[in-house]
C-alpha positions, 0 to 999 in steps of 0.5 A: 473477536479483535476487530469487534472489540476495537470498533465497541471502544472506538464507538464509546470513545466518539459517543463519550465525545459528541456528548462532551462536545455538546455539553461544552457548549454550555460553560462556554455560552455562560461565559460569552454572556457574562463577557457580553455584559462586562464588556458590550461593546466587544462582545455580541450577545445578540445570538440565538444560538438554540432555535435560529441557529440550531442546525449550527450545534450539528454542525459544530459537533460534526466538524469535531468528531470528523477531525478528531477521527482523521487524527486517529484519535480513535482508532489509535487511542489504545496503542497512543501513550496518555502524553501523545494522546493529549497532545494529538487532542489539542493539536485536533482541537485547533485544526477543528477551530480552524474549520469552523471558522473557516465554514463561517467565513464560507457560510457568510455566518458573520453575525456567530461569535467568533469569541464563542466558538474560541471558547467553546473549543477551550472547554471540549478540548478540556472535556475530550482530554478528562475523558482520556485520562478517567474515562478511557479505562472505565470504557477498558472495563466495560468489556471483560478481558479474555483468558487466552491459551496459547498452544505450539513451540515455545520458539514461535512464541516471542512475536505473540508476547510483542503482540500480547504487550501492546496498550491495545491487547493488553487491555483485552487479554489475560494471558492463562499460560502456554501447552507447549511441545514434551522436552520443551520449556517456555519462555520467560514470564509465561507460564506452563499449563503442561504439554500440548498433549493436554489440550483437551484436558486445558480446555476442559479444567480452566476457564478458556475464552480463546486459543492462540495457535502456533503451527510453525513447528507442529504436525498439520495434522495436530493443528487440524485437530486443535483447530476442530475442537476448537470450533466445536466447542465455541472457543474464539481461535486465532492462528499465529501463521509465522511461518507464512508471513510474506516478505514482498508480497502482500497479503490477502484472505480469499476463499473457494468454495469454502475452503479458505486461501490465502493470496499472496501477490505483489501484483498491481491489483487496481482494475480499473487503473490497469483498464485506464492504463490500456486504454491510454496504450490504445489510444496513444499508440492508435494515434501515434501510429497515424500521425507518424506513418509518413516517417515509417515510409521515409525510414523504410527507404532508407533502410532499403537503400542502405542494406540487404533484407527486411524494413522490420525486425522482428524479435521473440520476446518475454513479456507478462509472467513468461508469454512470448509475443514477435517485437518489432523494430526498424532493422538496424543491423545487417540482415545475419546479425544474430549469427554474428552476435556469438562471436562478439560475446566477449566484447559485450559491455554491460553484466548480467545476461544481456548483450550491449557494444557502442560499436557494434560492427553489425549496426548499419549506418542509417541504424546508428541513426536510427538507435541514438534516437530510439527512433527504431522503437517506434514499430513497437507501437503496433506491439501496444496496439495489438496489446502485446506491450505497454506504452510503460512497462519494464523493457521485453527480454529474449526468452534466452535472458530470461533462462539465465535470470535468477529468481528474483529477477524474474518478477520484473516479469510480474507486468506487462513489458513496455515500450519506455520504463524507469531504466530508459529514463535514467543512466540507461547504458551506463547501469548495470544489469543488477540496477536495471532490473531492481528499477523495473522492480520499484517501477513494479511496486510503486506504480500507478497511473502518475507514475507513467505519466512522468516516465513517458515526459521524460522518455521525450527528453532522453530521446532528444539527448540522442543517448542510445546506441 
């Protein structure tokens, strides 16, 4: 109902503008012909617009409507004041003129009089302005205002009133009054229709086109009964579920079987973009593993020579929604580093449930070099190839750290973990744990393929600076 009413007004305004832009050509041609007779040296007169170049007429009208639509003069017109609409009309008219002049140049239509186009722009802009001032109010009267009844708690009425008082909605609705729970009173300016136990009587005793249900403080069975009755009687119903308003997530309407379902999601929803991201991960990690394999052998030999223990260090890490996987790194610490960590916990240099220490005594000599330039992270390319990680994404935490997260911090697990992220190209070790978490959430909320490319490019600069430890 709301979309159909708005769509009808849009189509009506657009149709009117098509007619007006066409008619504006008549005075433009007439004045241009007069000017040609007075000043033949200045104004070109040999131009058969209606026959040989009739297709240009279609092009001009199409360009005008397209620019006006892009400028929001149709979808947003009812929400704009008259002054704003007229100002935007003037701007869109100048843009239309510029677009058409550009098209004439590209199409090499040098015989088309530019002065005629200028005159047509003036008359078209004036005609559309008159449509906004004189015809738009008449268009609104074509659709009869719908009588709307509110049913719910008075405390939930103010947001609905604000919505009803906007120019676009005030043109379509007439507020009949509020049905409210016993012992409550409607807000000022809202007529009382009695208590909500008179719902059926009100529908039958007065003209009601639409009912707006405010279910936040009402029993679910009562709301269901009202909704069912409205459907049975053919009365359109709006459900203002303010208590279901999302704070962070995007809200989408889905359907499972025949049951409507509200979907709250903060995750990236572009399947194609994620598919491209995964393809890029496979391509980059596979190529890097092949190219860097000689370097892997060198590091392996140095690690084995400088300290006893395995070449690689595998640690259980968390990724997408708490899934765990073994994350691989070159071993940069002594073999019993995890056992010694408890003794060093008091020297932790960062806040939150993570451990970082600049002069960590567990780090080996070759390990210190690898960590400085983040070379110890290279085996994670294998994790990327397997699909455990991505090239770019929030760094994977260990399960013990995740267990200490606050609820809002757990949202960083809503995207696949990565080798590099905004945190690593920022202040990194000088950053607090909370700032780190907020950067990861910023990455998730603003993710795009171009952002990944920027992070990858900046990561190389950070690695060469040797800021890791």
